[in-house]
C-alpha positions as CSV (number, residue, x, y, z in Angstrom):
1,M,-2.8,19.9,-20.5
2,I,-1.1,19.2,-17.2
3,E,2.2,21.0,-16.8
4,L,4.5,19.9,-14.0
5,E,7.1,22.7,-13.6
6,G,9.8,22.1,-11.2
7,V,9.3,18.2,-11.2
8,P,12.4,16.6,-12.5
9,E,12.4,13.5,-14.8
10,L,11.6,10.6,-12.5
11,I,13.3,7.2,-12.0
12,D,11.0,4.1,-12.4
13,P,8.1,6.0,-10.8
14,V,5.4,4.3,-8.9
15,M,2.2,6.1,-7.8
16,V,1.0,5.2,-4.3
17,A,-2.5,6.5,-3.4
18,A,-4.9,6.4,-0.5
19,F,-8.1,8.2,0.3
20,E,-9.8,9.0,3.5
21,G,-13.3,7.8,3.9
22,W,-15.2,4.6,3.0
23,N,-12.1,2.7,1.8
24,D,-10.0,3.8,4.8
25,A,-11.1,1.7,8.0
26,G,-9.1,2.9,11.0
27,D,-7.4,5.5,8.8
28,A,-4.9,2.8,8.1
29,A,-4.4,3.5,4.3
30,S,-4.2,7.3,4.4
31,T,-1.9,7.1,7.4
32,A,0.4,4.8,5.5
33,V,0.8,7.3,2.7
34,A,1.2,10.2,5.2
35,H,4.0,8.1,6.8
36,L,5.9,7.8,3.4
37,D,5.5,11.5,2.8
38,R,6.7,12.3,6.3
39,E,9.7,9.9,6.4
40,W,10.9,10.9,2.9
41,K,10.1,14.6,3.3
42,G,7.8,14.9,0.4
43,E,6.9,18.2,-1.0
44,V,3.5,18.8,-2.6
45,F,3.8,19.8,-6.3
46,A,0.1,19.7,-7.3
47,A,-3.4,19.7,-5.8
48,L,-6.7,19.1,-7.5
49,D,-9.3,21.8,-7.4
50,A,-11.5,21.3,-4.3
51,E,-14.5,23.0,-6.1
52,D,-14.5,20.3,-8.8
53,Y,-15.0,17.2,-6.5
54,Y,-16.0,18.0,-3.0
55,D,-19.3,18.8,-1.2
56,F,-18.1,21.3,1.5
57,Q,-21.1,20.3,3.7
58,V,-19.8,16.8,3.7
59,N,-16.1,17.5,4.0
60,R,-15.8,21.0,5.5
61,P,-12.8,23.4,5.1
62,T,-10.8,24.3,8.2
63,V,-9.8,27.7,9.4
64,W,-6.4,28.2,11.2
65,M,-4.2,31.0,12.3
66,D,-0.8,31.8,10.6
67,A,1.1,34.6,12.3
68,G,-2.2,36.1,13.4
69,V,-3.7,35.8,9.9
70,R,-6.8,33.5,9.4
71,K,-6.4,31.1,6.6
72,I,-8.6,28.3,5.2
73,T,-7.5,24.8,4.2
74,W,-9.8,23.2,1.7
75,P,-10.4,19.5,1.6
76,T,-8.8,18.1,-1.6
77,T,-6.3,15.6,-3.0
78,R,-2.5,16.5,-3.2
79,L,0.4,14.9,-4.9
80,S,4.0,14.9,-3.9
81,V,7.2,13.2,-5.2
82,V,9.8,11.6,-3.2
83,R,13.1,9.9,-4.3
84,V,14.0,6.7,-2.6
85,G,17.8,6.4,-2.5
86,G,20.0,3.3,-2.4
87,E,21.7,1.1,-5.0
88,K,18.6,1.2,-7.3
89,P,17.0,4.7,-6.6
90,R,13.3,5.1,-7.7
91,D,10.7,7.8,-7.3
92,L,7.2,7.5,-5.6
93,V,4.4,9.8,-6.6
94,L,2.3,10.0,-3.4
95,V,-1.3,10.8,-3.8
96,R,-3.2,11.5,-0.5
97,G,-6.6,12.9,-0.3
98,I,-10.4,12.4,0.6
99,E,-12.8,10.2,-1.4
100,P,-14.4,12.8,-3.8
101,S,-18.2,13.7,-3.4
102,M,-18.8,14.0,-7.1
103,R,-17.4,13.6,-10.6
104,W,-15.4,10.4,-9.9
105,R,-14.6,9.7,-13.5
106,S,-13.1,13.2,-14.0
107,F,-11.3,12.8,-10.8
108,C,-9.7,9.6,-11.9
109,N,-8.9,11.0,-15.4
110,E,-7.0,13.9,-13.8
111,L,-5.0,11.6,-11.6
112,L,-4.2,9.4,-14.7
113,G,-3.2,12.6,-16.6
114,F,-0.5,13.2,-13.8
115,A,0.5,9.5,-14.1
116,H,1.0,9.8,-17.8
117,E,2.9,13.1,-17.7
118,L,5.2,11.7,-14.9
119,G,5.8,8.4,-16.6
120,V,4.3,6.2,-13.9
121,E,4.9,2.6,-14.5
122,L,2.6,1.2,-11.7
123,V,-0.2,2.5,-9.6
124,V,-0.7,1.0,-6.1
125,V,-3.9,2.1,-4.3
126,L,-4.0,1.4,-0.5
127,G,-7.3,0.6,1.3
128,A,-8.6,-0.8,4.5
129,L,-11.9,-2.5,5.3
130,L,-13.7,-3.7,8.4
131,G,-13.7,-7.6,8.8
132,D,-14.1,-10.4,11.1
133,T,-10.5,-10.7,12.0
134,P,-9.0,-10.8,15.6
135,H,-6.6,-7.9,16.6
136,T,-4.3,-10.5,18.2
137,R,-3.3,-12.0,14.9
138,P,-1.3,-10.7,12.0
139,V,-3.4,-8.2,9.8
140,P,-4.6,-9.9,6.7
141,I,-3.4,-8.1,3.6
142,S,-4.9,-8.9,0.2
143,G,-3.5,-7.7,-3.1
144,T,-5.8,-7.6,-6.1
145,T,-5.6,-6.5,-9.6
146,S,-7.8,-6.6,-12.8
147,D,-5.0,-7.6,-15.0
148,P,-4.5,-11.5,-15.2
149,D,-0.9,-11.3,-16.4
150,L,0.0,-8.8,-13.6
151,A,-1.7,-11.2,-11.1
152,R,0.5,-14.0,-12.1
153,R,3.8,-11.9,-12.3
154,M,3.3,-10.3,-8.9
155,D,1.5,-13.1,-7.0
156,L,-1.7,-11.2,-6.6
157,E,-5.4,-12.2,-6.7
158,E,-7.4,-11.4,-9.8
159,T,-10.3,-9.5,-8.4
160,K,-13.7,-11.1,-8.6
161,Y,-15.5,-8.7,-6.3
162,E,-19.1,-7.7,-7.3
163,G,-21.0,-5.0,-5.3
164,P,-20.8,-1.5,-4.1
165,T,-17.4,0.0,-4.6
166,G,-15.4,3.2,-3.5
167,I,-12.9,5.4,-5.2
168,V,-10.2,2.7,-4.8
169,G,-12.1,0.3,-7.0
170,V,-13.1,3.0,-9.4
171,L,-9.4,4.3,-9.8
172,Q,-8.1,0.7,-10.3
173,E,-10.6,0.1,-13.2
174,A,-9.8,3.5,-14.7
175,C,-6.1,2.5,-14.6
176,T,-6.9,-0.8,-16.3
177,H,-9.0,0.9,-19.1
178,A,-6.2,3.4,-19.7
179,G,-3.6,0.5,-20.0
180,V,-1.8,1.5,-16.7
181,P,-0.8,-1.4,-14.4
182,A,-2.7,-1.1,-11.1
183,V,-2.8,-2.9,-7.9
184,S,-4.8,-2.6,-4.8
185,L,-3.5,-3.5,-1.4
186,W,-6.3,-4.1,1.3
187,A,-5.8,-4.4,5.0
188,A,-8.6,-6.1,7.1
189,V,-9.4,-4.1,10.3
190,P,-11.2,-5.8,13.2
191,H,-14.8,-4.3,13.1
192,Y,-15.0,-4.2,16.8
193,V,-12.0,-2.0,17.1
194,S,-12.4,0.3,14.1
195,Q,-11.7,3.7,15.7
196,P,-8.6,5.3,14.2
197,P,-5.6,5.2,14.4
198,N,-4.8,1.6,13.7
199,P,-0.9,1.5,13.5
200,K,-0.9,-2.3,13.3
201,A,-2.9,-2.2,10.0
202,T,-0.8,0.7,8.7
203,L,2.5,-1.2,9.4
204,A,1.1,-4.3,7.6
205,L,0.2,-2.2,4.5
206,L,3.7,-0.7,4.4
207,N,5.3,-4.1,4.8
208,R,3.3,-5.5,1.9
209,L,4.0,-2.4,-0.2
210,E,7.8,-2.8,0.5
211,D,7.6,-6.4,-0.9
212,L,5.6,-5.4,-3.8
213,I,7.7,-2.5,-5.1
214,D,11.1,-3.8,-3.7
215,V,12.1,-0.8,-1.6
216,R,13.1,-0.5,2.1
217,I,10.6,1.6,3.9
218,P,11.9,3.4,7.1
219,L,9.2,2.4,9.7
220,G,10.1,4.9,12.4
221,E,8.0,4.3,15.6
222,L,5.3,2.4,13.8
223,P,6.4,-1.0,15.2
224,E,6.3,0.3,18.8
225,D,3.0,2.1,18.2
226,A,1.6,-1.2,16.8
227,R,2.7,-3.1,19.9
228,A,1.2,-0.4,22.2
229,W,-2.1,-0.4,20.2
230,Q,-2.4,-4.2,20.7
231,V,-1.6,-4.1,24.4
232,G,-4.3,-1.3,24.7
233,V,-6.9,-3.4,22.9
234,D,-6.0,-6.4,24.8
235,Q,-6.7,-4.6,28.1
236,L,-10.0,-3.1,26.9
237,A,-11.1,-6.6,25.6
238,A,-10.2,-8.2,28.9
239,E,-12.5,-5.9,30.7
240,D,-15.6,-7.3,28.9
241,T,-16.1,-11.0,29.0
242,E,-18.5,-11.0,26.0
243,V,-15.8,-9.3,23.8
244,A,-13.1,-11.7,25.0
245,E,-15.2,-14.6,24.1
246,Y,-15.8,-13.2,20.6
247,V,-12.2,-12.5,20.1
248,Q,-11.3,-16.1,21.1
249,T,-13.9,-17.3,18.6
250,L,-12.2,-15.3,15.8
251,E,-8.9,-16.5,16.7
252,E,-9.9,-20.1,16.6
253,A,-11.6,-19.5,13.3
254,R,-8.5,-17.8,11.9
255,D,-6.0,-20.3,13.1
256,T,-8.0,-23.2,11.7
257,A,-8.4,-21.5,8.3
258,E,-4.7,-20.8,8.0
259,L,-3.2,-23.8,9.6
260,P,-2.2,-25.4,6.1
261,E,-0.5,-22.1,5.1
262,A,1.3,-21.5,8.4
263,S,4.7,-22.3,6.7
264,G,6.2,-21.8,3.3
265,E,5.4,-18.6,1.5
266,A,4.5,-16.3,4.6
267,I,7.7,-17.4,6.5
268,A,9.8,-16.9,3.3
269,R,8.5,-13.5,2.8
270,E,9.2,-12.5,6.4
271,F,12.7,-13.9,6.3
272,E,13.4,-12.1,3.0
273,R,12.2,-8.8,4.8
274,Y,14.4,-9.5,7.7
275,L,17.5,-10.1,5.5
276,R,16.7,-6.9,3.5
277,R,16.6,-4.9,6.6
278,R,19.7,-6.5,8.3
279,D,21.8,-5.8,5.1
280,G,20.5,-2.3,4.5
281,G,18.8,-3.5,1.4
282,P,17.9,-1.3,-1.5
283,A,16.5,2.1,-0.9
284,A,17.6,2.5,2.6
285,G,17.0,6.2,2.5
286,G,15.3,8.9,0.5
287,H,14.6,12.5,0.1
288,A,12.1,14.8,-1.7
289,T,12.9,15.5,-5.3
290,D,13.8,19.2,-6.0
291,G,11.3,21.1,-7.7
292,G,-5.1,9.4,19.4
293,E,-6.1,8.7,22.5
294,G,-9.6,7.5,23.0
295,T,-11.7,4.3,23.5
296,Y,-11.0,1.7,20.9
297,L,-14.2,-0.4,21.2
298,R,-16.9,1.3,19.2
299,D,-20.1,0.6,17.3
300,S,-19.7,-1.5,14.2
301,P,-21.3,-0.2,10.9
302,S,-24.3,-2.4,11.5
303,G,-25.2,-0.4,14.5
304,R,-24.2,-3.0,17.1
305,T,-22.8,-1.6,20.2
306,R,-20.5,-4.6,20.6
307,P,-19.7,-7.9,18.8
308,P,-22.3,-10.6,19.0
309,K,-21.6,-13.5,21.2
310,P,-21.1,-16.8,19.3
311,P,-24.3,-18.7,19.1
312,K,-24.5,-21.4,21.7
313,P,-24.6,-25.0,20.4
314,D,-27.8,-26.8,20.3
315,P,-27.8,-29.7,23.0
316,E,-29.1,-32.1,20.4
317,D,-26.3,-31.2,18.0
318,D,-23.8,-31.9,20.7
319,E,-24.8,-35.5,20.8
320,S,-24.0,-36.2,17.2
321,S,-21.0,-33.9,16.8
322,E,-17.4,-34.9,17.4
323,D,-16.3,-31.4,18.3
């Protein structure tokens, strides 16, 4: 049985989790949870046994010096609790770790054991994937759930995905079978600029999380970091005409696809966020409960060293096309 000594009774707790690895393109998701932990000064209250879930030849431990004494940090998953203050205080259980190498069902059951003991009302798992999206446009965030009722209430998509999955998908399904409401928020990261960090994607995830659980998240330097990241990628893309052409093609495709939705819901959501931040909003502050530099353009997963150029139109097609 899980015993949580030193952790007080929580207020409307929500578990927010992210895992480094396959589901964490650009480290966007794990960085988002790390940001929450840092801003609200979370303190670790539990850690899963690394021996049970990790292959140390895949995720190696690190050695470091502490006052002249050598110590080892083992790769694992850790949990912390923070209390978000304001008119309606609530607690967040933050789960940050590495996608396990083995025993995924036991791993999920252990996390669900903590969720049960802490009275968690909702599990939100953050993820990031590589996609054909331009870095110059807002980061697409999709919210999915396996629960049809939850999808209707929280304006989410009912997941229909079929294919290989990671720990994010497995944990969401484990929550569903255990009767725990669960949501996944996914950020799409441009595949041609996948090297971490990606503060723009991290910022987009935090904004969507803020809307979902109705708290005000302190963003710190993230907006400035996101702008600097985009400027840096703009400069690198401008140095390669092939990449610049590809980005333009993605922009045109994105703009065409989203033209009918350019107003309405998205604008309303941004305006609500603006009002919440201007007025201080709920959960303006919080505290823990008691108890890089480098080249952005890199190889894509398919092994291409750069994005492919859009195919040139066939001259015969041009004669019959209106475009």
